[in-house]
C-alpha positions in Angstrom: -8.9 -9.5 -14.7 -8.6 -7.6 -11.6 -6.6 -4.5 -13.6 -8.3 -4.1 -16.6 -11.5 -3.6 -14.1 -9.5 -0.9 -13.1 -8.4 0.7 -15.8 -12.3 1.1 -16.8 -12.9 1.3 -13.6 -15.2 4.0 -13.7 -16.7 6.4 -10.2 -20.8 4.8 -9.6 -19.8 2.5 -6.9 -17.6 4.9 -5.4 -19.9 5.7 -1.5 -18.4 6.8 2.1 -16.1 5.4 3.6 -13.9 5.6 7.0 -10.4 5.7 6.4 -9.6 3.3 9.2 -11.8 0.3 7.0 -10.0 -0.6 4.5 -6.7 0.0 6.2 -8.4 -3.0 8.8 -9.5 -4.9 6.5 -6.2 -4.6 4.4 -3.9 -5.1 7.8 -6.1 -8.2 9.3 -5.5 -10.5 5.0 -2.0 -9.6 5.7 -2.5 -10.6 9.2 -1.3 -14.4 8.3 2.0 -13.7 6.4 3.1 -10.9 8.8 3.6 -13.6 11.6 4.5 -16.4 9.2 7.7 -14.2 9.1 7.0 -12.6 11.8 7.0 -9.2 11.1 4.8 -6.3 13.4 2.0 -4.4 12.2 1.5 -0.9 13.8 -1.7 0.8 13.0 -3.2 3.2 15.6 -7.0 4.6 14.0 -6.9 8.7 13.6 -9.0 10.2 17.1 -11.8 11.1 14.3 -12.8 9.2 12.0 -12.3 10.7 8.4 -14.2 9.7 5.5 -13.7 9.5 1.8 -15.2 8.8 -1.4 -14.5 6.1 -3.3 -14.4 2.6 -3.7 -14.1 0.7 -0.5 -12.4 -2.6 -1.6 -10.6 -0.5 -4.6 -8.3 1.3 -1.6 -8.7 -2.3 0.9 -7.2 -3.7 -2.2 -4.6 -1.2 -2.1 -3.5 -1.1 1.4 -3.3 -4.6 0.8 -1.0 -5.0 -1.7 1.4 -2.4 0.3 1.7 -3.9 2.6 2.3 -7.4 1.2 4.9 -5.5 0.2 5.9 -4.2 2.7 6.1 -8.0 4.9 8.1 -9.3 1.1 11.3 -6.7 2.0 11.0 -6.9 5.4 13.7 -9.1 7.2 12.0 -12.5 9.7 12.6 -11.1 13.1 12.6 -7.9 13.1 10.6 -6.8 10.3 8.1 -3.5 11.3 4.8 -2.2 9.1 4.4 1.2 10.4 0.4 2.7 9.6 -1.2 5.9 10.2 -3.7 8.3 8.7 -3.3 11.5 8.7 -5.3 14.9 7.8 -4.1 17.7 5.9 -6.6 20.1 5.5 -8.7 18.2 2.4 -7.2 15.0 1.7 -7.0 11.5 3.7 -3.0 11.0 4.1 -2.1 7.2 3.7 1.3 5.9 5.3 2.7 2.8 4.8 6.6 2.4 6.5 8.4 0.0 7.2 12.1 -0.9 8.0 13.2 -3.7 5.3 15.3 -3.2 2.8 15.3 -0.7 1.1 14.8 0.1 -3.0 18.1 1.2 -4.6 17.2 4.6 -5.9 17.3 4.3 -9.5 14.1 2.1 -9.4 12.4 4.3 -7.7 9.9 5.8 -10.4 10.7 2.0 -11.8 8.7 0.2 -9.0 5.3 0.7 -10.6 5.8 -0.8 -13.3 4.2 -3.5 -14.5 5.7 -6.6 -13.6 9.1 -4.3 -12.7 11.2 -5.8 -9.9 14.3 -4.3 -7.5 16.1 -7.5 -6.7 15.3 -10.6 -9.3 16.6 -13.2 -7.1 14.3 -12.7 -4.1 11.1 -11.9 -6.1 11.5 -15.8 -7.3 11.5 -17.5 -4.1 8.5 -14.7 -3.1 6.6 -15.7 -6.0 3.7 -12.7 -6.6 2.8 -11.8 -9.9 4.5 -8.1 -10.0 1.8 -6.8 -10.0 1.5 -4.9 -7.3 2.4 -2.2 -7.2 1.1 -1.1 -11.1 -1.7 -2.3 -9.4 -1.7 -0.1 -6.1 -0.9 2.8 -8.7 -4.1 2.7 -10.9 -6.2 2.5 -8.1 -4.4 5.8 -7.0 -4.9 7.4 -9.8 -8.9 6.2 -10.6 -9.0 7.8 -7.1 -7.5 10.7 -9.1 -4.1 11.0 -6.5 -1.3 10.0 -6.7 0.8 8.0 -4.8 4.8 8.6 -3.5 8.2 6.5 -3.3 11.1 7.2 0.0 12.9 4.7 0.2 16.9 4.2 1.9 18.5 1.1 1.1 18.8 -0.8 4.5 16.9 1.6 5.8 13.5 1.0 4.4 10.7 2.4 2.5 7.5 4.9 2.9 4.7 5.0 0.4 1.5 7.3 1.4 -0.8 8.5 -1.3 -3.2 10.8 -0.5 -7.4 10.7 -0.6 -9.8 12.9 -0.5 -11.8 13.7 2.3 -15.5 13.9 2.0 
């Protein structure tokens, strides 16, 4: 399975990649869902390209899962997702921010657990495996980094993680 592959992932498949590549690939994969729900995705590529050493497919998958998650919890028509890549010394910080329903504080730590659902009723109607965020966490940790979540109910959620610059 994809998850066990990531869990046992090696760094042999790591290569030099420009950060905009997995971000743009993830956006184009998520676009049909976003359009169906009238949620807009905004991304401004960095002025100068940042490169990192990593697994392009995994990073694309992590970004895609975060975007899909943001779309799912955004209100139709008014949903807005903003993706930014910032350079911080030897790190690239990637942020995915939405103005959706938010995550109750009690659930912040738990959202990365497998099959954990913040809102049982909503997720059943939305479908999905409940693996999204646990996959993201594994991918980021495989790259020896951490992912953070900040969220306010009815205001929105921001996921951010760093990747080492190459």
